[in-house]
BASETOR-158301 format. One record per atom (N, C-alpha, C): residue in one letter; x, y, z. Coordinates in pm, whole numbers, padded with zeros to 5 digits, always signed. Each point is the difference from the previous one (the first is absolute). Layout:
aXYZ ...
***
This chain:
m+01641-00230+02384 m-00091+00073+00113 m+00047+00086+00076 r-00028+00141+00049 r+00040+00040+00117 r-00138+00062+00062 f+00046+00036+00126 f-00079+00082+00117 f+00006+00148-00017 a-00094+00070+00038 a-00004+00155-00025 a-00090+00050+00116 a+00028+00081+00075 a-00073+00045+00093 a-00115+00083-00054 c-00132+00009+00063 c-00085+00039-00027 c-00143+00033+00099 g+00066+00079+00086 g-00121+00024+00089 g+00015-00105+00121 i-00073-00078+00070 i+00023-00097+00071 i-00004-00125-00081 g+00123-00088+00050 g+00008-00119-00085 g+00088+00038-00111 h-00019-00080-00111 h+00075+00007-00125 h-00047-00031-00114 t+00032+00049-00130 t-00057-00036-00111 t+00128-00049-00066 v-00069-00184-00047 v+00093-00059-00113 v-00005+00086-00125 w+00160-00019-00055 w-00012+00058-00112 w+00077-00103-00119 m+00013+00025-00125 m+00042-00106-00084 m+00026+00102-00126 r+00096-00058-00094 r+00065+00082-00117 r-00094-00045-00119 g-00076+00063-00082 g-00069-00039-00121 g+00036+00124-00090 a-00070-00045-00140 a+00030+00073-00133 a-00153+00104+00019 v+00008+00104-00032 v-00116+00107+00003 v+00003+00080-00133 l-00119+00000-00061 l+00029+00070-00147 l-00069+00147+00028 y+00049+00094+00023 y-00058+00139+00021 y-00059+00072-00160 g+00053-00061-00121 g-00039+00084-00082 g+00101-00092-00145 p-00063+00044-00113 p+00108-00032-00118 p+00132+00017+00020 g+00070-00096+00037 g+00159-00002-00025 g+00066-00013+00150 d-00136-00013+00084 d+00107+00076+00129 d-00048-00139+00123 i+00080-00079+00019 i-00011-00131+00063 i+00095+00039+00114 r-00065-00050+00145 r+00094+00028+00093 r-00007-00107+00092 v+00110-00045+00051 v-00011-00100+00100 v+00024+00059+00138 e-00094-00036+00106 e-00028+00080+00106 e-00078-00072+00147 d-00022+00103+00071 d-00034-00121+00136 d-00201-00016-00049 r-00030-00068+00005 r-00117-00036-00007 r-00044-00070+00124 a-00156+00036+00046 a-00021-00078+00125 a+00008-00191-00030 d+00017-00070+00111 d+00012-00124-00015 d-00112-00094-00048 a+00022-00114-00078 a-00134-00040-00020 a-00016-00103+00091 q-00118-00029+00043 q-00076-00028+00129 q-00129-00071-00024 i-00023-00113+00059 i-00126-00076+00001 i-00141+00106+00046 l-00073-00005-00130 l-00129+00087-00015 l-00096-00083+00029 d-00032-00112-00064 d-00087-00078-00005 d+00062-00171+00025 p-00125-00057+00077 p+00078-00143+00040 p+00033-00115-00119 t+00009+00044-00085 t+00014-00078-00124 t+00150+00073-00057 d+00053+00112+00035 d+00140+00040-00033 d+00083-00089+00065 a+00105+00052-00095 a+00149-00072+00041 a+00064+00108-00027 v+00137+00026+00074 v+00092+00107-00007 v+00118-00080-00086 v+00059+00042-00072 v+00140-00096-00103 v+00094+00120+00020 q+00120-00040+00055 q+00118+00045-00022 q+00066-00029-00140 v+00004+00129-00094 v+00052-00014-00146 v+00106-00060+00012 a+00030-00097-00100 a+00175-00020+00007 a+00025+00056-00169 a-00087-00021-00096 a+00030+00064-00117 a-00133+00055-00067 t-00010+00134-00072 t-00095+00022-00080 t+00052+00068-00110 c-00073+00071-00099 c+00019+00055-00122 c-00056+00100-00041 i+00030+00026-00116 i-00052+00123-00043 i-00112-00049-00143 c-00095+00006-00030 c-00097-00023-00110 c-00025+00106-00116 g+00006-00071-00078 g-00032+00139-00146 g-00144+00058+00041 s-00083-00051+00066 s-00134+00078+00042 s+00042+00098+00098 d+00099-00046+00095 d+00064+00132+00057 d+00013+00127-00033 l+00081-00015-00163 l+00017+00114-00066 l-00089+00103-00060 w-00116-00094+00035 w-00102+00122-00088 w-00012+00113+00125 p-00058-00012+00097 p-00014+00082+00114 p+00140+00085-00029 w+00140-00031+00013 w+00130+00043+00020 w+00016+00110-00092 r-00058-00057-00146 r+00014+00092-00095 r-00123+00135-00013 g-00105-00005+00102 g-00096+00046-00039 g-00107-00005-00074 v-00031-00113-00034 v-00086-00046-00093 v-00128-00018+00076 e+00045-00057+00090 e-00123-00031+00131 e+00039+00108+00112 s-00074+00076+00017 s+00003+00082+00115 s-00012-00034+00179 v+00107+00046+00034 v-00007-00028+00184 v-00080+00129+00032 e-00078-00007+00109 e-00079+00136+00086 e+00111+00020+00115 t+00072-00085+00069 t+00027-00031+00139 t+00119-00097-00049 p+00125+00015+00130 p+00121-00061-00020 p-00060-00158+00055 t+00026-00090-00151 t-00015-00147+00013 t+00099-00095-00043 p-00051-00080+00134 p+00115-00141-00029 p+00028-00060-00094 m+00124-00103-00024 m-00027-00048-00148 m+00061-00126+00018 g-00034-00081-00096 g+00017-00137+00004 g-00103-00100+00009 h-00004-00124-00055 h-00121-00064+00007 h+00046-00161+00009 e+00163-00001-00013 e+00036-00139-00031 e+00071-00017+00103 y+00057-00107+00103 y+00067-00052+00115 y+00009-00115-00012 v+00093-00042+00088 v+00017-00139+00062 v+00051+00050+00132 g+00028-00091+00094 g+00079+00007+00184 g-00069-00107+00057 v+00023+00050+00151 v-00038-00120+00079 v-00096+00083+00070 v-00097-00080+00062 v-00127+00016+00092 v+00017+00058+00116 v+00003+00118+00077 v+00052+00024+00118 v-00127+00015+00111 d-00132-00006-00081 d-00100+00045+00093 d-00128-00054-00045 i-00098-00064+00086 i-00122-00048-00079 i-00096+00059+00082 g-00158+00024-00086 g-00110+00038+00079 g-00038-00152+00080 s-00142+00024+00091 s-00032-00122+00038 s-00081-00084-00023 d-00013+00044-00156 d-00105-00096-00081 d+00092-00035-00123 v+00102-00026-00008 v+00123-00057-00097 v+00024-00113+00062 n-00036-00125-00078 n+00045-00123+00076 n+00091-00116-00099 v+00018+00090-00118 v+00076-00085-00058 v+00183+00038-00023 v-00029+00159-00025 v+00177+00042-00005 v+00032+00020+00152 r+00123-00012-00010 r+00046+00032+00150 r+00157+00052+00019 p+00031+00092+00097 p+00093+00061+00014 p+00143-00076-00009 g+00061+00062-00077 g+00152-00047-00044 g+00002-00108-00161 q-00142+00004-00081 q+00032-00065-00081 q+00034+00089-00128 f+00060-00043-00124 f+00012+00088-00047 f-00103-00013-00107 v-00030+00119-00069 v-00170+00000-00071 v+00079+00084-00154 v-00105-00055-00069 v+00013+00101-00143 v-00159+00026+00012 g-00032+00122-00046 g-00132+00056+00046 g-00068+00054-00156 s-00118-00004-00077 s-00012+00049-00102 s-00042+00154+00030 f-00012+00076-00115 f-00007+00139-00014 f-00150+00056+00062 w-00085-00123-00029 w-00116+00017+00081 w-00062-00068+00089 a-00029+00017+00119 a-00005-00073+00101 a-00158-00043-00003 s-00030-00106+00036 s-00155-00079-00024 s+00015-00086+00109 d-00161-00032+00035 d-00014-00071+00096 d+00007-00159-00074 n+00036-00045-00135 n+00000-00075-00047 n-00142-00141+00058 t-00089+00037+00068 t-00103-00080+00028 t-00177+00033-00102 c-00016+00083-00054 c-00078+00080-00051 c+00014-00072-00139 e-00140+00005-00045 e-00037-00039-00143 e+00066+00018-00111 l+00071+00086-00006 l+00067+00076-00126 l+00165-00033+00035 c+00030-00011+00149 c+00138-00076+00001 c+00001-00143-00027 l-00119-00074+00059 l+00001-00154-00028 l-00013+00002-00157 a-00064+00082-00065 a+00039-00033-00175 a+00130+00040-00079 g+00080+00039+00123 g+00144+00040-00060 g+00016+00140-00011 y-00085+00117+00053 y+00025+00129-00064 y+00019+00099+00148 q+00089-00029+00058 q+00015+00055+00122 q+00067+00121-00013 s+00012+00053-00143 s-00009+00153+00026 s-00124+00066-00029 a-00124-00069+00005 a-00141+00075+00002 a-00027-00079+00136 c+00073-00042+00090 c-00101-00012+00099 c-00055+00092+00065 v-00151-00049+00067 v-00094+00096+00057 v+00064+00097+00094 n+00121-00041+00072 n+00054+00053+00115 n+00158+00046-00054 r+00011+00014-00147 r+00121+00053-00029 r+00096+00069+00063 y+00137+00081-00024 y+00041+00075+00084 y+00145+00033-00060 l+00007+00148-00067 l+00129-00012-00088 l+00146+00024+00087 m+00073-00067-00015 m+00107+00017+00081 m+00083+00133-00016 g-00024+00036-00105 g+00042+00164-00038 g-00050+00113+00095 r-00105-00079+00074 r-00053+00116+00109 r+00099+00035+00120 e+00066-00121+00040 e+00030-00040+00064 e+00181+00046-00002 g+00067-00019-00126 g+00086+00048-00037 g+00140-00089+00076 t+00026-00100-00123 t+00083-00121+00063 t+00188+00048-00002 q+00000+00123-00074 q+00161+00045-00031 q-00016+00074+00181 a+00048-00108+00089 a+00012+00023+00109 a+00068-00085+00095 e+00016+00031+00119 e+00068-00122+00103 e-00089-00087+00023 f-00115+00017+00041 f-00106-00065+00015 f-00141+00041-00058 v-00078-00108+00012 v-00139+00020-00076 v-00153-00076+00066 r-00113+00074-00014 r-00088-00053+00078 r-00068-00082-00149 v-00051-00131+00024 v-00034-00105-00101 v-00155-00024+00084 p-00106+00068-00122 p-00108-00059+00095 p-00040-00112-00093 w-00108-00109+00101 w-00043-00104-00079 w+00155-00098-00007 a+00044+00003+00105 a+00144-00084-00016 a-00008-00162-00028 d-00073-00064+00071 d-00043-00149-00065 d-00012-00027-00117 g-00087+00128-00081 g-00045-00030-00127 g+00115+00048-00126 t+00117+00100+00066 t+00074+00058-00073 t+00126+00004+00013 l+00039-00069+00077 l+00157-00030+00053 l-00005-00136-00068 v+00134-00068-00050 v+00042-00152-00024 v+00180+00003+00038 a-00044-00133+00111 a+00142+00002+00072 a+00080-00106-00079 t+00130+00047-00032 t+00093-00089-00045 t+00035-00094+00092 p+00055-00150-00053 p+00015-00105+00093 p+00109+00043+00101 e+00069+00109-00032 e+00120+00014+00152 e+00021+00147-00073 r+00110+00017+00086 r+00056+00143-00037 r+00077+00010-00096 p-00018+00093-00139 p+00078-00046-00114 p+00155+00048+00034 p+00063-00079-00117 p+00126+00059-00035 p+00034+00127-00043 a+00078+00071-00001 a+00023+00135-00029 a-00047-00033-00201 e+00065-00120-00059 e-00013+00032-00136 e-00127-00014-00055 l-00125-00028+00115 l-00129-00035-00072 l-00105+00126+00065 l+00097+00123+00059 l-00120+00099+00067 l-00029+00106-00138 a+00068+00005-00122 a-00027+00081-00111 a-00122-00078-00102 s+00002-00154-00005 s-00113-00089-00077 s-00106+00066+00108 l+00002-00060+00136 l-00086+00009+00091 l-00087+00126+00012 l+00070+00117-00051 l-00068+00136+00023 l-00072+00024-00157 a+00017-00072-00083 a-00030+00024-00114 a-00120-00047-00009 a-00061-00111+00069 a-00086-00079-00026 a-00143+00056+00074 s+00047+00112+00107 s-00068+00120+00051 s-00101+00037-00090 d+00055+00071-00142 d-00081+00035-00082 d+00059-00023-00111 v+00111+00043-00071 v+00035-00012-00164 v-00015-00138-00052 l+00024-00088+00111 l+00032-00136-00063 l-00152-00067+00024 g-00063+00038+00101 g-00166-00003-00020 g-00074+00035-00079 t+00055+00126-00047 t-00097+00052-00092 t+00007-00034-00173 g+00158-00070-00047 g-00004-00046-00094 g+00006-00112-00005 w-00040-00147+00096 w-00046-00095+00005 w-00168+00008-00017 f-00064+00101+00050 f-00157+00039-00018 f-00013-00025-00138 a+00077+00146-00055 a-00010+00012-00146 a+00021-00109-00114 a+00111-00064+00054 a-00017-00136-00089 a-00107-00074+00025 i-00060-00042+00135 i-00102-00063+00003 i-00136+00052-00054 a-00005+00128-00027 a-00117+00055-00090 a+00004-00006-00104 a+00129-00017-00090 a+00009+00011-00106 a+00002-00130-00048 e-00015-00088+00083 e-00012-00158-00047 e+00113-00040-00060 a+00108+00048+00065 a+00146-00084-00046 a+00053-00098+00052 g-00021-00096-00099 g+00041-00130+00017 g+00084-00101-00072 v-00033-00117+00005 v+00104-00100-00048 v-00032+00036-00168 g+00070-00010-00073 g+00032+00019-00152 g-00080+00141-00052 k+00032+00069+00090 k-00067+00133-00047 k+00098+00078-00039 s-00066+00119-00077 s+00103+00125-00032 s-00057+00098+00076 v+00107+00099+00049 v-00037+00107+00109 v+00063+00108-00043 a-00043+00142-00013 a+00058+00114-00019 a-00010+00072+00130 v+00135+00072+00060 v-00021+00099+00134 v+00001+00120-00061 v-00075+00094+00026 v-00013+00154-00042 v+00029+00047+00131 g+00144+00039-00012 g+00063+00100+00156 g+00093-00092+00065 d+00146+00107-00016 d+00089-00071+00079 d+00051+00056+00145 g-00098+00049+00067 g+00045+00009+00128 g+00010-00142+00114 a+00010+00038+00101 a+00006-00122+00071 a-00066-00116-00003 v-00156+00088-00013 v-00144-00148-00034 v+00014-00020-00092 g+00043+00033-00151 g-00017-00040-00109 g+00121-00107-00012 l+00130+00046+00078 l+00098-00123-00041 l-00020-00113+00080 l-00072+00052+00116 l-00032-00190+00080 l-00151-00037-00034 a-00077+00049-00072 a-00083-00029-00086 a+00087-00108-00106 v+00068+00042-00082 v+00071-00099-00109 v+00069-00155+00101 l+00071+00043+00131 l+00011-00107+00095 l-00137-00085-00025 a-00077+00080+00086 a-00159-00085+00034 a-00027-00077-00110 a+00012+00057-00147 a-00068-00074-00072 a+00052-00155-00074 r+00196+00029-00014 r+00055-00101+00009 r-00023-00098+00102 q-00016+00026+00098 q+00001-00128+00135 q-00154-00037-00049 l-00106+00077-00044 l-00136-00093-00038 l+00039-00079-00100 g+00089+00006-00031 g+00028-00094-00150 g-00004+00033-00122 a-00020+00155-00043 a-00012+00061-00159 a+00122-00031-00067 e-00006-00055-00083 e+00040-00037-00127 e+00109+00134-00035 q-00072+00112-00009 q+00087+00125-00093 q-00062+00137+00113 v+00135+00072+00057 v-00059+00117+00027 v+00065+00097-00041 i-00066+00118-00065 i+00022+00134-00071 i+00012+00099+00097 a+00136+00052+00028 a-00004+00095+00104 a+00023+00105-00110 m-00110+00115+00017 m+00027+00103-00048 m+00047+00117+00038 s+00144+00054-00003 s+00085+00077+00049 s+00089+00082-00072 r+00043+00126+00039 r+00068+00035-00080 r+00158+00070+00091 h-00009-00101+00092 h+00136+00054+00076 h+00066-00105+00016 p+00149-00011-00040 p+00103-00116+00016 p-00002-00083+00118 d-00003+00104+00113 d+00024-00101+00154 d-00126-00030+00011 r-00114+00035+00022 r-00111-00074-00015 r-00005-00116-00092 q-00010+00029-00137 q-00003-00119-00072 q+00087-00127+00032 k+00148+00012+00055 k+00078-00057+00058 k-00078-00125+00118 l-00031+00136+00071 l-00085-00117+00159 l-00129-00069-00106 a-00072+00044-00093 a-00119-00043-00016 a+00015-00147-00064 v+00153+00000-00052 v+00019-00163-00065 v+00062-00070+00107 d+00082+00061+00109 d+00004-00101+00124 d-00099-00037+00072 f-00130+00052-00019 f-00133-00024+00036 f-00064-00098-00086 g+00046-00016-00139 g-00024-00136-00056 g-00080+00115-00143 a+00031+00120-00022 a-00080+00062-00134 a+00078-00117-00110 s-00073-00038-00117 s+00058-00056-00088 s+00007+00096-00159 d-00068+00095+00038 d-00002+00104-00121 d-00004+00180+00064 i+00102+00097-00056 i-00002+00119+00044 i-00066+00111-00077 v-00096+00061+00000 v-00068+00076-00127 v+00049+00150+00126 a+00064+00050-00098 a+00039+00193+00023 a-00085+00056-00038 t-00098-00024-00127 t-00063+00121-00032 t-00149+00062+00058 r-00076+00119-00035 r-00122-00049+00069 r-00078+00002-00108 g-00134+00039+00011 g-00141+00066-00101 g+00018-00076-00093 a-00029+00033-00173 a-00019-00129-00057 a+00136-00098-00026 d+00098+00068+00014 d+00120-00073-00019 d+00031-00092+00079 g-00043+00014+00139 g+00002-00089+00104 g-00109-00114-00054 v-00116+00035-00011 v-00093-00097-00062 v+00046-00084-00087 a+00075+00066-00108 a+00039-00141-00149 a+00095-00038+00064 e+00104+00012+00104 e+00063-00073+00052 e-00033-00121+00036 v-00090+00011+00089 v-00032-00058+00095 v-00116-00141-00114 m-00073+00069-00066 m-00051-00080-00141 m+00131-00081-00067 d+00080+00056-00052 d+00088-00105-00043 d+00076-00106+00048 l-00006+00022+00166 l+00019-00094+00094 l-00084-00127+00025 t-00137+00022-00041 t-00069-00079+00046 t-00098-00034-00148 d+00047+00021-00104 d-00033-00095-00102 d-00150+00103-00044 g+00039+00140+00022 g-00166+00081-00060 g-00072+00005+00101 l+00018-00079+00098 l-00162-00034+00111 l-00033+00104+00083 g+00155+00017+00072 g-00007+00051+00129 g+00015-00066+00133 v-00025+00033+00099 v+00086-00073+00107 v-00128-00048+00074 h+00004-00140+00084 h-00129-00069+00055 h-00030+00097+00117 s+00102+00056+00063 s+00012+00062+00160 s+00057+00131-00031 t-00040+00116+00066 t+00115+00110+00027 t-00008+00063+00138 i+00093+00043+00037 i-00045+00054+00117 i+00070+00180-00009 e-00106+00076+00047 e-00020+00134-00032 e+00057+00018+00167 a+00111+00096+00054 a+00070+00003+00095 a+00058+00161-00020 v-00077+00111-00078 v+00020+00106-00003 v-00094+00123+00098 g-00093-00025-00083 g-00121+00090+00020 g-00049+00127-00034 t+00021+00017-00125 t-00020+00097-00114 t-00056-00046-00113 s-00087+00104-00078 s-00086-00068-00113 s+00113-00031-00069 e+00094+00015-00022 e+00120-00046-00139 e+00038-00152+00044 a+00009+00019+00073 a+00023-00154+00108 a-00107-00097-00034 m-00128+00075+00019 m-00091-00133+00015 m-00047-00019-00193 m+00007+00101-00061 m-00016-00043-00156 m+00122-00066-00029 q+00125+00042+00041 q+00098-00101-00073 q-00065-00153+00029 a-00048-00031+00132 a-00011-00105+00069 a-00138-00114-00111 f-00102+00102-00035 f-00042-00053-00091 f-00002+00012-00118 g+00112+00044-00058 g+00053-00008-00138 g+00081-00150+00003 v+00053-00025+00122 v+00091-00121-00029 v-00086-00130+00031 t-00095+00000+00040 t-00080-00095+00044 t-00081-00066-00091 r-00049-00170-00031 r-00054+00000-00115 r-00167-00015+00051 p-00080+00007-00073 p-00142-00066+00029 p-00015-00113+00095 g-00069+00021+00089 g-00021-00096+00084 g+00126-00010+00135 g+00080+00074-00032 g+00110-00010+00113 g-00027+00088+00115 h+00090+00007+00084 h-00018+00062+00134 h+00067+00114+00033 i-00018+00107+00065 i+00058+00118+00070 i-00005-00011+00121 g+00147-00006+00046 g-00031+00017+00212 g+00082+00145+00009 f-00102+00119+00069 f+00042+00100-00013 f+00029+00028+00169 v+00108+00087+00014 v+00015+00055+00159 v+00075+00107-00020 g+00027+00060-00094 g+00080+00140+00043 g-00112+00083+00003 v+00036+00043+00093 v-00101+00113+00067 v-00051+00125-00056 p-00104-00042-00058 p-00057+00096-00115 p-00027+00163+00055 h+00074+00085-00120 h-00008+00140-00004 h-00040+00063-00107 d-00117+00017+00002 d-00089+00082-00096 d-00027-00072-00125 v-00013-00144+00019 v+00013-00109-00122 v-00164+00012-00082 t-00011+00023-00109 t-00111+00004-00084 t-00004-00097-00113 l-00068-00105-00016 l-00020-00096-00068 l-00115+00026-00142 p+00031-00005-00110 p-00076-00005-00092 p-00106-00137+00016 g-00118+00053+00002 g-00116-00114+00016 g-00003-00116-00119 s+00029+00038-00115 s-00051-00031-00093 s+00154-00108-00024 d+00111+00046+00028 d+00133-00091-00032 d-00011-00147+00136 l-00098+00060+00096 l-00011-00094+00108 l-00065-00109-00050 f-00127+00067-00071 f-00081-00119-00028 f-00006-00122-00101 f+00112+00070-00091 f+00017-00068-00147 f+00157-00087+00069 s+00045+00027+00069 s+00107-00080+00030 s-00011-00143+00028 l-00103-00025+00098 l-00052-00123+00038 l+00119-00058+00094 i+00023+00077+00090 i+00131+00011+00098 i-00080-00008+00175 h+00043-00088+00061 h+00012-00028+00152 h+00038+00092+00044 l-00033+00065+00117 l+00066+00133+00071 l-00004-00044+00150 h+00083+00006+00084 h-00018-00031+00124 h+00134+00042+00063 g-00014+00085+00146 g+00117+00051+00077 g-00067+00084+00093 g+00089+00066+00037 g-00043+00116+00147 g+00157-00014+00048 p-00053+00064+00175 p+00070+00004+00063 p+00002-00187+00082 a+00163-00014+00012 a+00049-00149-00050 a-00066-00048+00202 p-00041-00112-00067 p-00048-00066+00157 p+00144-00108+00049 v+00062+00113+00058 v+00145-00092-00022 v-00034-00069+00137 r-00047-00032+00086 r-00003-00067+00124 r-00050-00149-00064 r-00084+00008-00084 r-00030-00140-00084 r+00124-00073-00008 f+00123+00055-00062 f+00122-00080-00039 f+00091-00004+00091 l-00010+00082+00115 l+00147+00003+00084 l+00029-00186+00057 p-00053-00056+00010 p+00025-00128+00060 p+00060-00054-00128 e-00054-00046-00107 e+00084-00031-00093 e+00157+00074-00045 l-00036+00129-00009 l+00135+00074-00013 l+00078-00026+00076 i+00004-00011+00109 i+00055+00035+00146 i+00101-00176-00050 d-00060-00113-00009 d+00029-00134-00063 d+00101+00013-00082 l-00051+00099-00115 l+00095-00011-00139 l+00164+00085+00043 i-00060+00102+00116 i+00174+00068-00004 i+00066-00075+00115 w-00076-00102+00092 w+00081-00065+00152 w+00062-00089-00107 s-00055-00079-00071 s+00055-00096-00114 s+00098+00026-00094 r+00038+00132+00020 r+00083+00061-00109 r-00014-00026-00173 t-00130-00040+00001 t-00049-00018-00123 t+00003+00129-00084 i-00080+00092+00047 i+00015+00174-00056 i+00077+00088+00069 d+00080+00045-00094 d+00057+00135+00121 d-00040+00139-00060 p-00111+00044+00005 p-00054+00113-00032 p+00081+00133+00071 g+00041-00021+00133 g+00086+00133+00036 g+00098+00058-00060 k+00041-00041-00167 k+00088+00029-00075 k-00054+00156-00079 v-00160-00017+00044 v-00042+00147-00001 v+00026+00153+00038 f+00064-00070+00092 f+00048+00110+00086 f+00171+00023-00043 d+00021+00103-00062 d+00119+00081-00049 d+00061+00082+00068 l-00057+00044+00120 l+00043+00119+00105 l-00047-00014+00140 e+00103-00011+00098 e-00043-00023+00109 e+00050+00114+00100 l-00074+00048+00064 l+00035+00141+00113 l-00054-00042+00150 p+00064+00097+00058 p-00078-00014+00157 p-00133+00100-00029 l-00092-00013+00051 l-00098+00080+00066 l+00021+00106-00008 a+00103+00048+00078 a+00020+00160-00010 a+00063+00073-00139 e+00006-00099-00067 e+00039+00087-00156 e-00093-00050-00063 a-00133-00017+00007 a-00137+00005-00066 a+00004+00101-00107 a+00022+00104+00045 a-00022+00110-00127 a+00081-00031-00113 d+00152-00065+00032 d+00055-00011-00124 d-00059-00126-00096 g-00024-00067+00077 g-00130-00140-00085 g-00076+00066-00083 y-00085+00076+00059 y-00125+00057-00096 y+00044+00076-00108 r+00117+00085+00034 r+00054+00043-00116 r+00087-00087-00136 a+00069-00111+00048 a+00049-00104-00082 a-00136-00075-00100 m-00062-00019+00080 m-00139-00073-00061 m-00084+00113-00123 d+00011+00135+00023 d-00083+00095-00047 d+00105+00012-00126 g+00108+00037+00013 g+00143-00046-00096 g+00017-00087-00084 r-00068-00123+00019 r+00004-00100-00039 r+00173-00094-00003 t+00070+00053+00127 t+00089-00075-00003 t-00009-00088+00106 a-00092-00056+00061 a-00020-00115+00064 a-00125-00031-00081 i-00005-00124-00003 i-00136-00087+00008 i-00096-00002+00101 k+00041-00031+00169 k-00032-00037+00082 k+00085+00047+00113 v-00055+00063+00096 v+00133+00058+00146 v-00051-00113+00094 l+00065-00059+00045 l-00025-00077+00159 l+00089+00112+00100 l-00111-00019+00064 l+00031+00112+00158 l+00040-00085+00134 t+00134+00005+00038 t+00003-00078+00113 t-00044+00057+00098 v-00043-00033+00134 v-00028+00068+00131 v+00064-00044+00124 
***
């Protein structure tokens, strides 16, 4: 944080990533995060990262009308709280969901904090920055038992979105003991869905991936089989691996029509699809849906529901989702991180602050 003269008194500034247009990310001075509402907290960000969904506006697929702060994943230390914050305390190290939620409304209590009546998308604040305002702090942030050692930072950051989203996808697909699971998509969410499915007890986890580095990571996370083909050939391979029946559970982690139809093609009648890929022009034929006899459940992940459990699993070294980060850069080099993910030379980029 630094101070700059601004008439009488001063304005406080911080550094943050801002998108100006397709391919144009700049790390520049932004107005410092401040308490605006009594339920807010301000977190000094220890680490943040670039999400696959951040690439859509960076590529120009989603338009931005004005310079837009970027990022929605974050871990760090609470430095300030509003007058109505009673659980979170300054000095605590916290993991936050990419959806802020009060965690008290009826939808939150049902486990769907991403549909909270007061939900707020953290991307509006832009967490690729030195500090971030977190609305509904008591309902959004979960403290770790103590300040984490450096080796746990990446895994805790993964819990903020991609691990929580992969976990929700596995839950939505009803992955569990004795089940067969297919994962469509080998980005960070898909890879961590492999980890989640195995952790939930799945007997067979089939990762659909064409990229050797991602295939290797999928196996590290627990994949029993790799299918590198797509379309009808990919469906045929999965059928061969499941006695011609298809899998019990499929996780769709891409967000395209092709990926969704792949998911339908490999799922057996009576099976479940958990879909968490942010959809872009997805259309599904009604007759295929009707005759599939397949359950569909998905959407934006209620990561807050899973954070306490995920933090415990990470803290005990039971899981190591931080391996999904294969490139680490300082915040000042965020533009290089976007280019690396767009060019598929990195699976997921961690930004140190």
